[in-house]
C-alpha positions in Angstrom: 3.5 -20.4 -17.0 3.4 -21.4 -13.4 1.1 -19.7 -11.0 4.3 -18.7 -9.1 5.1 -16.4 -12.1 1.7 -14.8 -12.2 0.3 -12.0 -10.1 -2.5 -13.2 -7.9 -5.3 -11.6 -5.8 -7.1 -13.1 -2.9 -10.8 -11.9 -2.9 -13.5 -12.1 -0.3 -17.3 -12.0 -0.6 -19.8 -9.7 1.3 -23.3 -10.2 2.5 -25.6 -12.4 0.6 -23.3 -15.4 0.2 -24.2 -17.0 3.5 -26.0 -20.3 3.9 -27.1 -22.5 6.8 -24.3 -25.2 7.3 -21.6 -22.9 6.1 -18.0 -23.7 7.2 -19.3 -27.0 8.8 -16.5 -29.1 7.4 -13.8 -26.7 8.5 -15.2 -26.5 12.0 -15.7 -30.2 12.4 -12.0 -30.8 11.5 -10.4 -28.2 13.7 -10.6 -27.6 17.4 -8.8 -24.2 17.0 -11.7 -22.9 15.0 -14.2 -24.1 17.6 -12.1 -22.2 20.2 -12.2 -19.0 18.1 -16.0 -19.2 17.9 -16.2 -19.9 21.7 -14.2 -16.7 22.3 -16.6 -14.8 20.1 -19.5 -16.2 22.1 -17.8 -15.2 25.3 -17.1 -11.6 24.0 -20.6 -11.0 22.4 -23.0 -13.4 24.1 -23.9 -14.9 20.7 -23.4 -18.6 19.7 -22.2 -17.9 16.1 -21.2 -21.5 15.6 -24.7 -22.7 16.2 -26.3 -20.0 14.0 -23.9 -20.9 11.1 -24.4 -24.6 11.4 -28.0 -24.8 12.3 -29.6 -21.5 11.4 -32.5 -20.8 11.2 -31.9 -18.9 8.0 -33.7 -15.8 9.2 -31.3 -15.5 12.2 -28.2 -16.1 10.0 -29.5 -13.3 7.7 -29.4 -10.8 10.5 -26.5 -8.5 9.6 -24.8 -8.7 13.0 -24.5 -12.5 12.4 -24.1 -12.6 8.7 -21.0 -10.4 8.7 -18.9 -12.4 11.2 -20.1 -15.7 9.8 -18.9 -14.9 6.2 -15.7 -13.4 7.5 -15.0 -16.5 9.6 -15.8 -18.9 6.7 -13.5 -16.9 4.4 -10.5 -16.9 6.7 -10.7 -20.5 7.7 -10.8 -21.5 4.0 -7.7 -19.3 3.4 -5.9 -20.8 6.4 -6.6 -24.3 5.2 -5.2 -23.6 1.7 -2.1 -21.9 3.2 -1.4 -25.0 5.4 -1.0 -27.0 2.2 0.5 -24.5 -0.2 3.0 -21.7 0.3 1.1 -19.0 -1.6 1.1 -15.3 -1.0 -1.1 -12.8 -2.9 0.2 -9.6 -4.6 -3.1 -7.9 -3.7 -6.2 -8.5 -1.5 -9.7 -7.1 -2.0 -13.1 -7.7 -0.6 -16.7 -6.7 -1.5 -18.0 -4.5 1.3 -17.8 -6.7 4.4 -15.2 -8.7 2.5 -12.7 -5.8 2.9 -12.4 -6.8 6.6 -11.6 -10.4 5.5 -9.0 -9.1 3.1 -7.4 -7.2 6.1 -7.1 -10.4 8.0 -5.5 -12.1 4.9 -2.8 -9.4 4.7 -2.3 -9.4 8.5 -3.6 -5.9 9.2 -6.2 -7.3 11.6 -6.3 -10.4 13.7 -9.2 -12.8 13.1 -10.6 -12.2 16.6 -10.5 -8.4 16.2 -12.1 -8.6 12.8 -14.9 -10.9 13.9 -15.8 -8.5 16.7 -15.5 -5.4 14.5 -17.8 -6.8 11.8 -20.3 -8.0 14.4 -20.4 -4.4 15.8 -20.5 -3.0 12.2 -23.6 -5.1 11.5 -25.3 -3.9 14.7 -24.4 -0.3 13.9 -25.6 -0.4 10.3 -29.1 -1.5 11.4 -29.3 0.9 14.4 -28.0 3.9 12.4 -31.1 4.0 10.1 -33.3 5.2 13.0 -36.4 3.2 11.8 -36.8 5.0 8.5 -38.5 3.2 5.6 -35.6 1.9 3.4 -35.0 -0.4 0.4 -32.2 -1.7 -1.8 -32.6 -3.1 -5.3 -30.4 -4.6 -8.0 -30.7 -2.9 -11.4 -29.7 -5.2 -14.2 -29.0 -4.2 -17.8 -28.0 -0.6 -17.4 -24.5 1.0 -17.2 -23.2 2.4 -13.9 -23.5 5.9 -15.5 -27.1 5.4 -16.3 -27.9 4.2 -12.8 -26.1 7.1 -11.3 -28.1 9.6 -13.4 -31.3 7.8 -12.5 -30.5 8.0 -8.7 -29.6 11.7 -9.1 -33.0 12.3 -10.8 -34.9 10.3 -8.2 -33.1 12.0 -5.3 -34.7 15.4 -6.3 -37.8 13.8 -4.6 -36.3 11.2 -2.1 -32.9 10.0 -1.3 -31.4 7.1 -3.3 -27.8 6.3 -4.3 -25.9 3.8 -6.3 -24.5 1.6 -3.6 -22.6 -1.3 -5.2 -21.1 -1.2 -8.7 -21.0 -5.0 -9.1 -20.5 -5.5 -12.8 -20.8 -3.3 -15.9 -24.5 -4.1 -16.1 -25.4 -4.7 -12.4 -25.6 -1.9 -9.9 -27.3 -2.0 -6.5 -29.2 1.1 -5.4 -29.9 2.0 -1.7 -31.9 4.7 0.2 -35.3 5.6 1.3 -38.1 3.3 0.2 -39.7 6.2 -1.8 -36.4 7.0 -3.5 -35.6 3.4 -4.4 -39.2 2.9 -5.7 -38.9 6.0 -7.8 -35.5 5.1 -9.2 -36.8 1.6 -10.0 -39.6 3.1 -12.1 -37.0 5.3 -13.9 -34.7 2.3 -14.4 -37.6 0.3 -16.1 -38.4 3.3 -18.3 -34.7 3.3 -19.3 -35.1 -0.3 -20.4 -33.4 -2.0 -17.5 -33.7 -5.8 -18.0 -34.8 -6.3 -14.4 -35.0 -4.5 -11.1 -34.8 -6.9 -8.2 -35.8 -5.8 -4.7 -33.2 -7.2 -2.1 -34.0 -8.6 1.3 -31.7 -6.5 3.5 -31.6 -5.2 7.0 -30.8 -1.6 6.2 -30.0 1.0 3.5 -26.3 0.0 3.3 -23.7 2.2 1.6 -26.0 5.2 1.7 -26.0 8.4 3.7 -28.9 7.0 5.8 -26.4 4.9 7.8 -23.8 7.7 8.4 -23.9 7.3 12.1 -22.7 3.7 11.7 -19.4 5.0 10.2 -18.9 7.3 13.3 -19.6 4.4 15.7 -17.3 2.1 13.8 -14.5 4.6 13.9 -14.9 4.9 17.7 -14.9 1.0 18.0 -11.7 0.8 15.9 -9.8 3.2 18.2 -9.1 0.3 20.5 -8.1 -2.1 17.8 -4.6 -2.5 16.5 -4.2 -2.1 12.7 -0.8 -3.5 11.8 1.5 -2.5 9.0 1.4 -4.7 5.8 3.4 -5.2 2.6 0.4 -6.6 0.8 -1.9 -3.8 -0.5 -5.6 -3.9 -0.1 -7.6 -2.4 -3.0 -10.2 -0.4 -1.2 -13.9 -0.3 -2.0 -14.1 3.4 -1.7 -11.3 4.4 -4.1 -10.5 1.2 -6.0 -6.8 1.9 -5.3 -4.1 0.0 -3.3 -3.4 0.9 0.3 -0.9 -0.3 2.9 -1.0 2.6 5.4 -3.0 1.4 8.5 -4.4 4.9 9.2 -5.7 5.3 5.7 -7.0 1.8 5.7 -9.0 2.6 8.9 -10.3 5.8 7.4 -11.4 3.9 4.2 -13.4 1.5 6.3 -15.2 4.3 8.0 -15.9 6.0 4.6 -16.9 2.7 3.1 -20.1 2.5 5.3 -21.8 5.3 3.3 -19.8 5.1 0.1 -20.4 3.1 -3.1 -18.6 -0.2 -3.4 -16.4 0.3 -6.4 -16.1 -3.4 -7.4 -16.0 -2.8 -11.1 -13.2 -0.3 -10.8 -11.4 -2.6 -8.3 -11.2 -5.4 -10.8 -10.3 -2.9 -13.6 -7.4 -1.6 -11.5 -6.1 -5.2 -10.9 -6.5 -6.0 -14.6 -4.4 -2.9 -15.4 -1.7 -4.5 -13.2 -1.7 -7.5 -15.5 -3.4 -9.5 -12.8 -5.8 -12.2 -14.1 -5.6 -14.9 -11.4 -8.0 -14.7 -8.4 -8.8 -17.0 -5.5 -12.1 -16.4 -3.8 -12.4 -17.6 -0.2 -15.7 -18.0 1.5 -19.3 -19.2 0.9 -20.5 -19.7 -2.6 -19.1 -18.1 -5.8 -20.6 -14.7 -5.9 -17.5 -12.7 -6.7 -16.4 -15.2 -9.4 -19.4 -14.4 -11.5 -18.9 -10.6 -11.1 -15.2 -10.8 -11.9 -15.7 -12.8 -15.1 -18.2 -10.1 -16.3 -15.6 -7.4 -15.7 -12.5 -9.1 -17.0 -13.2 -11.9 -19.4 -9.6 -13.1 -19.2 -9.7 -13.6 -15.5 -9.3 -17.1 -14.0 -11.1 -17.3 -10.6 -10.7 -20.3 -8.3 -13.0 -20.8 -5.3 -12.7 -22.3 -1.8 -16.0 -22.7 -0.1 -15.6 -26.2 1.3 -12.7 -28.3 2.5 -12.9 -30.5 -0.5 -12.3 -27.5 -2.8 -8.7 -27.1 -1.5 -7.2 -30.1 -3.4 -9.0 -29.0 -6.6 -7.6 -25.5 -6.3 -4.1 -26.8 -5.6 -4.3 -29.1 -8.7 -5.6 -26.2 -10.9 -2.8 -23.9 -9.7 -0.1 -26.4 -10.3 -1.5 -27.1 -13.7 -1.1 -23.5 -14.7 
């Protein structure tokens, strides 16, 4: 069966996949990309190109830089594939920040607008926490339902929520430091394999960053969200959406809502979709997807050299 006869989804990673030197080969080979980054610098005052290529890592890890860096890398990887192969997805989806990349891929947002929006989103998500002690941790080896129950129990003392449902046995929790510490104790008592504290800039996807959603909504008022025929499967509801107003509202809600990645892949699997291309740094989503749908085939484009390999694999299907 040719890939042309299969349903296909383009998927885009979120924070945590960045690395110093990311997108270097794409930038080196294309003056248009340098121009886009120059416009970003003019608009924000930040030299994203230098931060991506040279770091230091601690600067790249700052959310306001991480988010546009990953989005840029994802979209230029997509652009380079589409220059060589006439391929259109049936669905797009992204993990947290990656939902903005997905909206560039289905032409709802321009790359320039999306870069600016996620840069502001990163700033807002840090500022919104108001200096409270916070934490995020990954809980491995428990079901999503178990982790939700643990968070509910811990929240009787201090706020903590299930933030990212990444795989059937990996859920990230987010909230106050006290709440996350308590939930981590409960998770270990429930025989979690591991509880890994994450190095993050804020309590993402929790009520503690609610103001960021409001600020993002205000910022999006001046941005054009175009119509699309390619549905984005939203993080909040794990359902397809094409209406620009609903897409915008989902992005606001996403700031404080759980990332329903397991349900997103389950929904796509129910549509008889087993072929994915992940665009952007590293292969974070590939591992997650294969744990949710064992029949899924996931191809990756991180570097320029990956494009020919992906084309060969698609044409061999």
